[in-house]
N, CA, C, O and the ligand as a Tripos MOL2 file, in Angstrom:
@<TRIPOS>MOLECULE
protein
  297   295    75     0     0
PROTEIN
NO_CHARGES

@<TRIPOS>ATOM
      1 N          -3.2950  -19.9080   33.7530 N.3       1 MET1
      2 CA         -3.4680  -19.8350   32.1580 C.3       1 MET1
      3 C          -3.6780  -18.4830   31.8230 C.2       1 MET1
      4 O          -4.5860  -17.7740   32.2560 O.2       1 MET1
      5 N          -2.6400  -18.1060   30.8950 N.am      2 ARG2
      6 CA         -2.8320  -16.5950   30.4550 C.3       2 ARG2
      7 C          -3.8240  -16.5000   29.3760 C.2       2 ARG2
      8 O          -4.0840  -17.4750   28.6700 O.2       2 ARG2
      9 N          -4.3270  -15.4700   29.2420 N.am      3 MET3
     10 CA         -5.2610  -14.8860   28.2330 C.3       3 MET3
     11 C          -4.8490  -13.6300   27.3920 C.2       3 MET3
     12 O          -4.4720  -12.5840   27.9210 O.2       3 MET3
     13 N          -4.9340  -13.7890   26.2500 N.am      4 ARG4
     14 CA         -4.5410  -12.5000   25.4520 C.3       4 ARG4
     15 C          -5.6930  -11.4700   25.4830 C.2       4 ARG4
     16 O          -6.8430  -11.7560   25.1490 O.2       4 ARG4
     17 N          -5.3650  -10.4590   25.8360 N.am      5 SER5
     18 CA         -6.4020   -9.3040   25.8780 C.3       5 SER5
     19 C          -6.4990   -8.5460   24.7870 C.2       5 SER5
     20 O          -5.4600   -7.9420   24.5180 O.2       5 SER5
     21 N          -7.4580   -8.3630   24.0230 N.am      6 GLY6
     22 CA         -7.5670   -7.7080   22.7390 C.3       6 GLY6
     23 C          -7.0000   -8.5230   21.5440 C.2       6 GLY6
     24 O          -6.5050   -9.6420   21.6830 O.2       6 GLY6
     25 N          -7.1160   -7.8560   20.3320 N.am      7 ALA7
     26 CA         -6.5250   -8.5990   19.0240 C.3       7 ALA7
     27 C          -5.1950   -8.2400   18.9900 C.2       7 ALA7
     28 O          -4.9780   -7.1520   18.4570 O.2       7 ALA7
     29 N          -4.2210   -8.8630   19.4190 N.am      8 SER8
     30 CA         -3.0070   -8.3760   19.3530 C.3       8 SER8
     31 C          -2.1770   -9.1970   18.1200 C.2       8 SER8
     32 O          -1.1810   -9.8880   18.3390 O.2       8 SER8
     33 N          -2.7380   -9.0020   16.8750 N.am      9 SER9
     34 CA         -2.1300   -9.4250   15.7870 C.3       9 SER9
     35 C          -1.2250   -8.6150   15.1330 C.2       9 SER9
     36 O          -1.2810   -8.3390   13.9340 O.2       9 SER9
     37 N          -0.1530   -8.1220   16.1390 N.am     10 ALA10
     38 CA          0.8030   -7.3120   15.6280 C.3      10 ALA10
     39 C           0.8250   -6.8870   14.1790 C.2      10 ALA10
     40 O           1.5000   -7.6010   13.4390 O.2      10 ALA10
     41 N           0.2200   -5.8710   13.6530 N.am     11 ALA11
     42 CA          0.2660   -5.5800   12.3210 C.3      11 ALA11
     43 C           1.6980   -5.4740   11.9310 C.2      11 ALA11
     44 O           2.3960   -4.5310   12.3030 O.2      11 ALA11
     45 N           2.1840   -6.5490   11.0970 N.am     12 GLY12
     46 CA          3.6790   -6.6970   10.6580 C.3      12 GLY12
     47 C           3.8510   -5.5110    9.8860 C.2      12 GLY12
     48 O           2.9550   -4.8910    9.3120 O.2      12 GLY12
     49 N           5.1710   -5.2170    9.9160 N.am     13 GLU13
     50 CA          5.8710   -4.1670    9.0780 C.3      13 GLU13
     51 C           6.2470   -4.7720    7.7010 C.2      13 GLU13
     52 O           6.9640   -4.1110    6.9500 O.2      13 GLU13
     53 N           5.8470   -5.8680    7.3740 N.am     14 ARG14
     54 CA          6.3100   -6.5940    6.2550 C.3      14 ARG14
     55 C           5.6310   -6.0950    4.9680 C.2      14 ARG14
     56 O           5.8350   -6.7010    3.9170 O.2      14 ARG14
     57 N           4.9380   -5.1610    5.0030 N.am     15 PHE15
     58 CA          4.1060   -4.7040    3.9380 C.3      15 PHE15
     59 C           4.9460   -4.0690    2.8090 C.2      15 PHE15
     60 O           4.3840   -3.7930    1.7490 O.2      15 PHE15
     61 N           6.2430   -3.8260    2.9760 N.am     16 CYS16
     62 CA          6.9420   -3.1380    2.1150 C.3      16 CYS16
     63 C           6.9980   -3.9330    0.6440 C.2      16 CYS16
     64 O           7.9530   -4.6830    0.4430 O.2      16 CYS16
     65 N           6.1770   -3.7980   -0.1770 N.am     17 MET17
     66 CA          6.2400   -4.3740   -1.4110 C.3      17 MET17
     67 C           6.5720   -3.4260   -2.2100 C.2      17 MET17
     68 O           6.2270   -2.2470   -2.1380 O.2      17 MET17
     69 N           7.4440   -4.0740   -3.2090 N.am     18 SER18
     70 CA          7.8910   -3.1780   -4.3610 C.3      18 SER18
     71 C           7.8390   -4.2530   -5.6090 C.2      18 SER18
     72 O           7.8400   -5.4790   -5.4970 O.2      18 SER18
     73 N           7.7980   -3.5450   -6.7290 N.am     19 ARG19
     74 CA          7.7970   -4.3690   -7.8750 C.3      19 ARG19
     75 C           8.3810   -3.6390   -9.0980 C.2      19 ARG19
     76 O           8.4590   -2.4100   -9.0900 O.2      19 ARG19
     77 N           8.7350   -4.2710  -10.0050 N.am     20 TRP20
     78 CA          9.3480   -3.5080  -11.2180 C.3      20 TRP20
     79 C           8.4840   -3.3900  -12.2710 C.2      20 TRP20
     80 O           7.6390   -4.2720  -12.4250 O.2      20 TRP20
     81 N           8.5410   -2.4460  -13.0380 N.am     21 THR21
     82 CA          7.7250   -2.1560  -14.1300 C.3      21 THR21
     83 C           8.4960   -1.6800  -15.2860 C.2      21 THR21
     84 O           9.7250   -1.6170  -15.2990 O.2      21 THR21
     85 N           7.7870   -1.3760  -16.1750 N.am     22 GLU22
     86 CA          8.4540   -0.8250  -17.5600 C.3      22 GLU22
     87 C           9.2590    0.3970  -17.0440 C.2      22 GLU22
     88 O          10.4500    0.5700  -17.3010 O.2      22 GLU22
     89 N           8.5960    1.1180  -16.3920 N.am     23 ILE23
     90 CA          9.1970    2.4540  -15.7590 C.3      23 ILE23
     91 C          10.1690    2.5250  -14.6220 C.2      23 ILE23
     92 O          10.6500    3.5850  -14.2200 O.2      23 ILE23
     93 N          10.4130    1.4420  -14.1660 N.am     24 GLY24
     94 CA         11.3270    1.2590  -13.2210 C.3      24 GLY24
     95 C          10.5500    0.5900  -11.8840 C.2      24 GLY24
     96 O           9.5650   -0.1450  -11.9530 O.2      24 GLY24
     97 N          11.1000    0.9390  -10.8880 N.am     25 GLN25
     98 CA         10.6890    0.1480   -9.5750 C.3      25 GLN25
     99 C           9.4440    1.0730   -8.9230 C.2      25 GLN25
    100 O           9.4910    2.2930   -8.7710 O.2      25 GLN25
    101 N           8.5740    0.3920   -8.6530 N.am     26 GLU26
    102 CA          7.2920    0.7260   -7.9350 C.3      26 GLU26
    103 C           7.0890    0.2970   -6.3250 C.2      26 GLU26
    104 O           7.3460   -0.8360   -5.9180 O.2      26 GLU26
    105 N           6.7440    1.0460   -5.7380 N.am     27 LYS27
    106 CA          6.6650    0.6940   -4.3830 C.3      27 LYS27
    107 C           5.2490    0.8190   -3.9150 C.2      27 LYS27
    108 O           4.5580    1.7240   -4.3840 O.2      27 LYS27
    109 N           4.7200   -0.0730   -2.9670 N.am     28 ARG28
    110 CA          3.3260   -0.1230   -2.5870 C.3      28 ARG28
    111 C           3.1980    0.5360   -1.1980 C.2      28 ARG28
    112 O           3.8450    0.1150   -0.2390 O.2      28 ARG28
    113 N           2.3630    1.5640   -1.1130 N.am     29 CYS29
    114 CA          2.0850    2.2300    0.1760 C.3      29 CYS29
    115 C           1.3840    1.4380    0.8640 C.2      29 CYS29
    116 O           0.4750    0.7790    0.3600 O.2      29 CYS29
    117 N           1.7210    1.3810    2.1870 N.am     30 ILE30
    118 CA          0.9920    0.5990    3.1560 C.3      30 ILE30
    119 C          -0.3330    1.2000    3.5770 C.2      30 ILE30
    120 O          -1.1800    0.4750    4.0990 O.2      30 ILE30
    121 N          -0.5340    2.3780    3.3940 N.am     31 THR31
    122 CA         -1.6120    2.9900    3.6660 C.3      31 THR31
    123 C          -2.6920    2.9600    2.6550 C.2      31 THR31
    124 O          -3.8140    2.5270    2.9190 O.2      31 THR31
    125 N          -2.3840    3.3770    1.6070 N.am     32 CYS32
    126 CA         -3.5350    3.5280    0.4300 C.3      32 CYS32
    127 C          -3.5330    2.3580   -0.3030 C.2      32 CYS32
    128 O          -4.5610    2.1190   -0.9370 O.2      32 CYS32
    129 N          -2.4860    1.4590   -0.3750 N.am     33 GLY33
    130 CA         -2.2660    0.3140   -1.0180 C.3      33 GLY33
    131 C          -2.0130    0.4250   -2.4680 C.2      33 GLY33
    132 O          -2.1950   -0.5150   -3.2430 O.2      33 GLY33
    133 N          -1.5580    1.6770   -2.8470 N.am     34 GLU34
    134 CA         -1.5210    1.9340   -4.2450 C.3      34 GLU34
    135 C          -0.0100    1.7460   -4.4820 C.2      34 GLU34
    136 O           0.7940    1.8320   -3.5540 O.2      34 GLU34
    137 N           0.3790    1.4660   -5.8530 N.am     35 TYR35
    138 CA          1.6570    1.3060   -6.2460 C.3      35 TYR35
    139 C           2.1050    2.7590   -6.7590 C.2      35 TYR35
    140 O           1.2720    3.3750   -7.4230 O.2      35 TYR35
    141 N           3.1710    3.2770   -6.5450 N.am     36 TRP36
    142 CA          3.8400    4.3930   -6.8670 C.3      36 TRP36
    143 C           5.2730    4.3130   -7.2650 C.2      36 TRP36
    144 O           5.8810    3.3470   -6.8060 O.2      36 TRP36
    145 N           5.8610    5.0470   -7.9460 N.am     37 PRO37
    146 CA          7.1410    4.8470   -8.3120 C.3      37 PRO37
    147 C           8.1690    5.1050   -7.1220 C.2      37 PRO37
    148 O           8.1100    6.0740   -6.3650 O.2      37 PRO37
    149 N           9.0200    4.1960   -7.0790 N.am     38 ALA38
    150 CA          9.7760    4.3390   -5.7610 C.3      38 ALA38
    151 C          10.7330    5.2580   -5.8330 C.2      38 ALA38
    152 O          11.8570    4.9500   -6.2310 O.2      38 ALA38
    153 N          10.4280    6.4660   -5.4700 N.am     39 ASP39
    154 CA         11.1960    7.6790   -5.9500 C.3      39 ASP39
    155 C          10.8680    8.7080   -4.7620 C.2      39 ASP39
    156 O           9.8620    8.5850   -4.0630 O.2      39 ASP39
    157 N          11.6130    9.5170   -4.6350 N.am     40 ALA40
    158 CA         11.5760   10.5190   -3.4670 C.3      40 ALA40
    159 C          10.3900   11.4130   -3.7390 C.2      40 ALA40
    160 O           9.8020   11.8990   -2.7730 O.2      40 ALA40
    161 N          10.0500   11.6320   -4.7800 N.am     41 GLU41
    162 CA          8.7390   12.4450   -5.3090 C.3      41 GLU41
    163 C           7.4420   11.8590   -4.6120 C.2      41 GLU41
    164 O           6.5180   12.5460   -4.1770 O.2      41 GLU41
    165 N           7.5170   10.6410   -4.5810 N.am     42 PHE42
    166 CA          6.2960   10.0020   -4.2150 C.3      42 PHE42
    167 C           6.4070    9.2940   -2.7650 C.2      42 PHE42
    168 O           5.3740    9.0240   -2.1520 O.2      42 PHE42
    169 N           7.5600    9.0270   -2.2800 N.am     43 PHE43
    170 CA          7.8090    8.4730   -0.9580 C.3      43 PHE43
    171 C           8.8570    9.2920   -0.1250 C.2      43 PHE43
    172 O           9.9690    9.5440   -0.5890 O.2      43 PHE43
    173 N           8.5250    9.6280    0.9150 N.am     44 GLU44
    174 CA          9.4530   10.4200    1.7380 C.3      44 GLU44
    175 C          10.6970    9.6410    2.1000 C.2      44 GLU44
    176 O          10.5570    8.4650    2.4340 O.2      44 GLU44
    177 N          11.9220   10.1950    2.0650 N.am     45 ALA45
    178 CA         13.0690    9.6620    2.4880 C.3      45 ALA45
    179 C          13.1940    9.1600    3.8770 C.2      45 ALA45
    180 O          12.8930    9.8940    4.8180 O.2      45 ALA45
    181 N          13.5940    8.0280    4.0470 N.am     46 ALA46
    182 CA         13.6530    7.3490    5.4240 C.3      46 ALA46
    183 C          14.8700    6.5910    5.5190 C.2      46 ALA46
    184 O          15.2810    5.9380    4.5600 O.2      46 ALA46
    185 N          15.5250    6.6480    6.7240 N.am     47 LYS47
    186 CA         16.8530    5.9590    6.7960 C.3      47 LYS47
    187 C          16.6730    4.5410    7.1800 C.2      47 LYS47
    188 O          17.4680    3.6610    6.8490 O.2      47 LYS47
    189 N          15.5000    4.3220    7.9570 N.am     48 LYS48
    190 CA         15.4530    3.1330    8.8000 C.3      48 LYS48
    191 C          14.8160    1.8000    7.5670 C.2      48 LYS48
    192 O          14.8470    0.6020    7.8490 O.2      48 LYS48
    193 N          14.3830    2.2420    6.4890 N.am     49 THR49
    194 CA         13.7980    1.2060    5.6920 C.3      49 THR49
    195 C          14.9350    0.7860    4.7960 C.2      49 THR49
    196 O          15.8580    1.5750    4.5960 O.2      49 THR49
    197 N          14.9230   -0.4210    4.2410 N.am     50 ARG50
    198 CA         15.9840   -1.0010    3.4980 C.3      50 ARG50
    199 C          15.9850   -0.1980    2.1250 C.2      50 ARG50
    200 O          17.0780    0.0280    1.6070 O.2      50 ARG50
    201 N          14.9310    0.2040    1.5660 N.am     51 ASP51
    202 CA         15.0830    1.1130    0.3250 C.3      51 ASP51
    203 C          15.1160    2.4470    0.6960 C.2      51 ASP51
    204 O          14.8320    3.2870   -0.1590 O.2      51 ASP51
    205 N          15.4220    2.8040    1.8550 N.am     52 ARG52
    206 CA         15.4900    4.2670    2.1610 C.3      52 ARG52
    207 C          14.2860    5.2430    1.8260 C.2      52 ARG52
    208 O          14.3960    6.4690    1.7930 O.2      52 ARG52
    209 N          13.0690    4.5000    1.5690 N.am     53 LEU53
    210 CA         11.8700    5.3160    1.3290 C.3      53 LEU53
    211 C          10.9940    4.8460    2.4360 C.2      53 LEU53
    212 O          11.0370    3.7100    2.9070 O.2      53 LEU53
    213 N          10.1160    5.8950    2.8570 N.am     54 SER54
    214 CA          9.0180    5.7200    3.7750 C.3      54 SER54
    215 C           7.8920    4.6080    3.1420 C.2      54 SER54
    216 O           7.5250    4.5310    1.9700 O.2      54 SER54
    217 N           7.5110    3.8630    4.1720 N.am     55 PRO55
    218 CA          6.4750    2.8840    3.6480 C.3      55 PRO55
    219 C           5.1530    3.5250    3.2180 C.2      55 PRO55
    220 O           4.2180    2.9890    2.6230 O.2      55 PRO55
    221 N           5.2760    4.8090    3.6540 N.am     56 ARG56
    222 CA          3.9570    5.4590    3.0540 C.3      56 ARG56
    223 C           4.1700    6.5930    1.9560 C.2      56 ARG56
    224 O           5.1660    7.3130    2.0310 O.2      56 ARG56
    225 N           3.4380    6.7180    1.1600 N.am     57 CYS57
    226 CA          3.4630    7.7950    0.0960 C.3      57 CYS57
    227 C           3.1340    9.0170    0.7960 C.2      57 CYS57
    228 O           2.4880    9.1360    1.8370 O.2      57 CYS57
    229 N           3.7260    9.9970    0.0040 N.am     58 ILE58
    230 CA          3.8870   11.3730    0.6160 C.3      58 ILE58
    231 C           2.3330   11.7960    0.6250 C.2      58 ILE58
    232 O           1.9500   12.4950    1.5640 O.2      58 ILE58
    233 N           1.4360   11.4150   -0.3530 N.am     59 ALA59
    234 CA          0.1380   11.9270   -0.3330 C.3      59 ALA59
    235 C          -0.6490   11.5440    1.0750 C.2      59 ALA59
    236 O          -1.4200   12.3360    1.6170 O.2      59 ALA59
    237 N          -0.3430   10.1850    1.6140 N.am     60 CYS60
    238 CA         -1.0000    9.7660    2.8060 C.3      60 CYS60
    239 C          -0.3370   10.4340    3.8830 C.2      60 CYS60
    240 O          -0.9990   10.7210    4.8810 O.2      60 CYS60
    241 N           0.9390   10.7370    3.8170 N.am     61 ILE61
    242 CA          1.5160   11.2690    5.0090 C.3      61 ILE61
    243 C           1.0300   12.8440    5.1250 C.2      61 ILE61
    244 O           0.9070   13.3930    6.2200 O.2      61 ILE61
    245 N           0.7990   13.4260    4.0200 N.am     62 VAL62
    246 CA          0.2080   14.8970    3.7970 C.3      62 VAL62
    247 C          -1.1660   14.7610    4.5250 C.2      62 VAL62
    248 O          -1.5040   15.5260    5.4270 O.2      62 VAL62
    249 N          -1.8530   13.8390    4.1140 N.am     63 GLU63
    250 CA         -3.2670   13.9840    4.4490 C.3      63 GLU63
    251 C          -3.5360   13.1950    5.9590 C.2      63 GLU63
    252 O          -4.6180   13.2700    6.5410 O.2      63 GLU63
    253 N          -2.5250   12.5380    6.4080 N.am     64 LYS64
    254 CA         -2.3240   11.9020    7.6910 C.3      64 LYS64
    255 C          -3.4430   10.8200    7.6840 C.2      64 LYS64
    256 O          -4.1930   10.6320    8.6420 O.2      64 LYS64
    257 N          -3.4840   10.1470    6.5500 N.am     65 THR65
    258 CA         -4.6020    8.8950    6.5220 C.3      65 THR65
    259 C          -4.2420    8.0240    7.5290 C.2      65 THR65
    260 O          -5.1470    7.5950    8.2440 O.2      65 THR65
    261 N          -3.0150    7.6450    7.7490 N.am     66 TRP66
    262 CA         -2.6660    6.5620    8.4840 C.3      66 TRP66
    263 C          -3.0810    6.7890    9.9240 C.2      66 TRP66
    264 O          -3.6020    5.8850   10.5780 O.2      66 TRP66
    265 N          -2.8380    8.0650   10.4440 N.am     67 SER67
    266 CA         -3.3340    8.3660   11.7430 C.3      67 SER67
    267 C          -4.6570    7.9380   12.2590 C.2      67 SER67
    268 O          -4.9700    7.3820   13.3120 O.2      67 SER67
    269 N          -5.3910    8.3650   11.1850 N.am     68 SER68
    270 CA         -6.9090    7.9440   11.3910 C.3      68 SER68
    271 C          -7.3040    6.4650   11.2830 C.2      68 SER68
    272 O          -8.2360    5.9880   11.9310 O.2      68 SER68
    273 N          -6.5140    5.7420   10.3970 N.am     69 VAL69
    274 CA         -6.6240    4.3710   10.3210 C.3      69 VAL69
    275 C          -6.1620    3.6690   11.5240 C.2      69 VAL69
    276 O          -6.8070    2.6880   11.8960 O.2      69 VAL69
    277 N          -4.9000    4.1300   12.3210 N.am     70 LEU70
    278 CA         -4.6810    3.4380   13.5220 C.3      70 LEU70
    279 C          -5.7110    3.9500   14.5100 C.2      70 LEU70
    280 O          -5.8460    3.1690   15.4510 O.2      70 LEU70
    281 N          -6.3710    4.8800   14.5670 N.am     71 VAL71
    282 CA         -7.3830    5.1300   15.5160 C.3      71 VAL71
    283 C          -8.5080    4.1290   15.2180 C.2      71 VAL71
    284 O          -8.7900    3.2690   16.0510 O.2      71 VAL71
    285 N          -9.0930    4.2150   14.1600 N.am     72 ALA72
    286 CA        -10.1440    3.2000   13.7810 C.3      72 ALA72
    287 C          -9.7360    1.7600   14.2220 C.2      72 ALA72
    288 O         -10.6190    1.0190   14.6530 O.2      72 ALA72
    289 N          -8.5280    1.3510   14.1430 N.am     73 ALA73
    290 CA         -8.0680    0.1250   14.3380 C.3      73 ALA73
    291 C          -8.4480   -0.3560   15.7160 C.2      73 ALA73
    292 O          -8.7420   -1.5410   15.8750 O.2      73 ALA73
    293 N          -8.4580    0.4450   16.6620 N.am     74 ARG74
    294 CA         -8.3120    0.3640   18.1360 C.3      74 ARG74
    295 C          -9.7350   -0.4610   18.5070 C.2      74 ARG74
    296 O         -10.0020   -0.7360   19.6770 O.2      74 ARG74
    297 ZN         -0.5240    6.1470    0.1170 Zn       75 ZN75
@<TRIPOS>BOND
     1     1     2 1
     2     2     3 1
     3     3     4 2
     4     3     5 am
     5     5     6 1
     6     6     7 1
     7     7     8 2
     8     7     9 am
     9     9    10 1
    10    10    11 1
    11    11    12 2
    12    11    13 am
    13    13    14 1
    14    14    15 1
    15    15    16 2
    16    15    17 am
    17    17    18 1
    18    18    19 1
    19    19    20 2
    20    19    21 am
    21    21    22 1
    22    22    23 1
    23    23    24 2
    24    23    25 am
    25    25    26 1
    26    26    27 1
    27    27    28 2
    28    27    29 am
    29    29    30 1
    30    30    31 1
    31    31    32 2
    32    31    33 am
    33    33    34 1
    34    34    35 1
    35    35    36 2
    36    35    37 am
    37    37    38 1
    38    38    39 1
    39    39    40 2
    40    39    41 am
    41    41    42 1
    42    42    43 1
    43    43    44 2
    44    43    45 am
    45    45    46 1
    46    46    47 1
    47    47    48 2
    48    47    49 am
    49    49    50 1
    50    50    51 1
    51    51    52 2
    52    51    53 am
    53    53    54 1
    54    54    55 1
    55    55    56 2
    56    55    57 am
    57    57    58 1
    58    58    59 1
    59    59    60 2
    60    59    61 am
    61    61    62 1
    62    62    63 1
    63    63    64 2
    64    63    65 am
    65    65    66 1
    66    66    67 1
    67    67    68 2
    68    67    69 am
    69    69    70 1
    70    70    71 1
    71    71    72 2
    72    71    73 am
    73    73    74 1
    74    74    75 1
    75    75    76 2
    76    75    77 am
    77    77    78 1
    78    78    79 1
    79    79    80 2
    80    79    81 am
    81    81    82 1
    82    82    83 1
    83    83    84 2
    84    83    85 am
    85    85    86 1
    86    86    87 1
    87    87    88 2
    88    87    89 am
    89    89    90 1
    90    90    91 1
    91    91    92 2
    92    91    93 am
    93    93    94 1
    94    94    95 1
    95    95    96 2
    96    95    97 am
    97    97    98 1
    98    98    99 1
    99    99   100 2
   100    99   101 am
   101   101   102 1
   102   102   103 1
   103   103   104 2
   104   103   105 am
   105   105   106 1
   106   106   107 1
   107   107   108 2
   108   107   109 am
   109   109   110 1
   110   110   111 1
   111   111   112 2
   112   111   113 am
   113   113   114 1
   114   114   115 1
   115   115   116 2
   116   115   117 am
   117   117   118 1
   118   118   119 1
   119   119   120 2
   120   119   121 am
   121   121   122 1
   122   122   123 1
   123   123   124 2
   124   123   125 am
   125   125   126 1
   126   126   127 1
   127   127   128 2
   128   127   129 am
   129   129   130 1
   130   130   131 1
   131   131   132 2
   132   131   133 am
   133   133   134 1
   134   134   135 1
   135   135   136 2
   136   135   137 am
   137   137   138 1
   138   138   139 1
   139   139   140 2
   140   139   141 am
   141   141   142 1
   142   142   143 1
   143   143   144 2
   144   143   145 am
   145   145   146 1
   146   146   147 1
   147   147   148 2
   148   147   149 am
   149   149   150 1
   150   150   151 1
   151   151   152 2
   152   151   153 am
   153   153   154 1
   154   154   155 1
   155   155   156 2
   156   155   157 am
   157   157   158 1
   158   158   159 1
   159   159   160 2
   160   159   161 am
   161   161   162 1
   162   162   163 1
   163   163   164 2
   164   163   165 am
   165   165   166 1
   166   166   167 1
   167   167   168 2
   168   167   169 am
   169   169   170 1
   170   170   171 1
   171   171   172 2
   172   171   173 am
   173   173   174 1
   174   174   175 1
   175   175   176 2
   176   175   177 am
   177   177   178 1
   178   178   179 1
   179   179   180 2
   180   179   181 am
   181   181   182 1
   182   182   183 1
   183   183   184 2
   184   183   185 am
   185   185   186 1
   186   186   187 1
   187   187   188 2
   188   187   189 am
   189   189   190 1
   190   190   191 1
   191   191   192 2
   192   191   193 am
   193   193   194 1
   194   194   195 1
   195   195   196 2
   196   195   197 am
   197   197   198 1
   198   198   199 1
   199   199   200 2
   200   199   201 am
   201   201   202 1
   202   202   203 1
   203   203   204 2
   204   203   205 am
   205   205   206 1
   206   206   207 1
   207   207   208 2
   208   207   209 am
   209   209   210 1
   210   210   211 1
   211   211   212 2
   212   211   213 am
   213   213   214 1
   214   214   215 1
   215   215   216 2
   216   215   217 am
   217   217   218 1
   218   218   219 1
   219   219   220 2
   220   219   221 am
   221   221   222 1
   222   222   223 1
   223   223   224 2
   224   223   225 am
   225   225   226 1
   226   226   227 1
   227   227   228 2
   228   227   229 am
   229   229   230 1
   230   230   231 1
   231   231   232 2
   232   231   233 am
   233   233   234 1
   234   234   235 1
   235   235   236 2
   236   235   237 am
   237   237   238 1
   238   238   239 1
   239   239   240 2
   240   239   241 am
   241   241   242 1
   242   242   243 1
   243   243   244 2
   244   243   245 am
   245   245   246 1
   246   246   247 1
   247   247   248 2
   248   247   249 am
   249   249   250 1
   250   250   251 1
   251   251   252 2
   252   251   253 am
   253   253   254 1
   254   254   255 1
   255   255   256 2
   256   255   257 am
   257   257   258 1
   258   258   259 1
   259   259   260 2
   260   259   261 am
   261   261   262 1
   262   262   263 1
   263   263   264 2
   264   263   265 am
   265   265   266 1
   266   266   267 1
   267   267   268 2
   268   267   269 am
   269   269   270 1
   270   270   271 1
   271   271   272 2
   272   271   273 am
   273   273   274 1
   274   274   275 1
   275   275   276 2
   276   275   277 am
   277   277   278 1
   278   278   279 1
   279   279   280 2
   280   279   281 am
   281   281   282 1
   282   282   283 1
   283   283   284 2
   284   283   285 am
   285   285   286 1
   286   286   287 1
   287   287   288 2
   288   287   289 am
   289   289   290 1
   290   290   291 1
   291   291   292 2
   292   291   293 am
   293   293   294 1
   294   294   295 1
   295   295   296 2
@<TRIPOS>SUBSTRUCTURE
     1 MET1         2 RESIDUE 1 A MET
     2 ARG2         6 RESIDUE 1 A ARG
     3 MET3        10 RESIDUE 1 A MET
     4 ARG4        14 RESIDUE 1 A ARG
     5 SER5        18 RESIDUE 1 A SER
     6 GLY6        22 RESIDUE 1 A GLY
     7 ALA7        26 RESIDUE 1 A ALA
     8 SER8        30 RESIDUE 1 A SER
     9 SER9        34 RESIDUE 1 A SER
    10 ALA10       38 RESIDUE 1 A ALA
    11 ALA11       42 RESIDUE 1 A ALA
    12 GLY12       46 RESIDUE 1 A GLY
    13 GLU13       50 RESIDUE 1 A GLU
    14 ARG14       54 RESIDUE 1 A ARG
    15 PHE15       58 RESIDUE 1 A PHE
    16 CYS16       62 RESIDUE 1 A CYS
    17 MET17       66 RESIDUE 1 A MET
    18 SER18       70 RESIDUE 1 A SER
    19 ARG19       74 RESIDUE 1 A ARG
    20 TRP20       78 RESIDUE 1 A TRP
    21 THR21       82 RESIDUE 1 A THR
    22 GLU22       86 RESIDUE 1 A GLU
    23 ILE23       90 RESIDUE 1 A ILE
    24 GLY24       94 RESIDUE 1 A GLY
    25 GLN25       98 RESIDUE 1 A GLN
    26 GLU26      102 RESIDUE 1 A GLU
    27 LYS27      106 RESIDUE 1 A LYS
    28 ARG28      110 RESIDUE 1 A ARG
    29 CYS29      114 RESIDUE 1 A CYS
    30 ILE30      118 RESIDUE 1 A ILE
    31 THR31      122 RESIDUE 1 A THR
    32 CYS32      126 RESIDUE 1 A CYS
    33 GLY33      130 RESIDUE 1 A GLY
    34 GLU34      134 RESIDUE 1 A GLU
    35 TYR35      138 RESIDUE 1 A TYR
    36 TRP36      142 RESIDUE 1 A TRP
    37 PRO37      146 RESIDUE 1 A PRO
    38 ALA38      150 RESIDUE 1 A ALA
    39 ASP39      154 RESIDUE 1 A ASP
    40 ALA40      158 RESIDUE 1 A ALA
    41 GLU41      162 RESIDUE 1 A GLU
    42 PHE42      166 RESIDUE 1 A PHE
    43 PHE43      170 RESIDUE 1 A PHE
    44 GLU44      174 RESIDUE 1 A GLU
    45 ALA45      178 RESIDUE 1 A ALA
    46 ALA46      182 RESIDUE 1 A ALA
    47 LYS47      186 RESIDUE 1 A LYS
    48 LYS48      190 RESIDUE 1 A LYS
    49 THR49      194 RESIDUE 1 A THR
    50 ARG50      198 RESIDUE 1 A ARG
    51 ASP51      202 RESIDUE 1 A ASP
    52 ARG52      206 RESIDUE 1 A ARG
    53 LEU53      210 RESIDUE 1 A LEU
    54 SER54      214 RESIDUE 1 A SER
    55 PRO55      218 RESIDUE 1 A PRO
    56 ARG56      222 RESIDUE 1 A ARG
    57 CYS57      226 RESIDUE 1 A CYS
    58 ILE58      230 RESIDUE 1 A ILE
    59 ALA59      234 RESIDUE 1 A ALA
    60 CYS60      238 RESIDUE 1 A CYS
    61 ILE61      242 RESIDUE 1 A ILE
    62 VAL62      246 RESIDUE 1 A VAL
    63 GLU63      250 RESIDUE 1 A GLU
    64 LYS64      254 RESIDUE 1 A LYS
    65 THR65      258 RESIDUE 1 A THR
    66 TRP66      262 RESIDUE 1 A TRP
    67 SER67      266 RESIDUE 1 A SER
    68 SER68      270 RESIDUE 1 A SER
    69 VAL69      274 RESIDUE 1 A VAL
    70 LEU70      278 RESIDUE 1 A LEU
    71 VAL71      282 RESIDUE 1 A VAL
    72 ALA72      286 RESIDUE 1 A ALA
    73 ALA73      290 RESIDUE 1 A ALA
    74 ARG74      294 RESIDUE 1 A ARG
    75 ZN75       297 GROUP 0 **** ****
């Protein structure tokens, strides 16, 4: 019988949420959870994602908030 070690609830990459507002499309940062305009000014360009924007806002990338989150999640 196998046992799972640790909490392996593979944090899905399905957080890429976006919505349309009066000013246009907004995208939710997976790190801070805030909505920002889906725009290169707020999200880094990324080729791997469908909308070609990084799932994290530039502010989080600059502050590397996500790396500390990952460490804390261990
Ligand atoms: Zn953010």
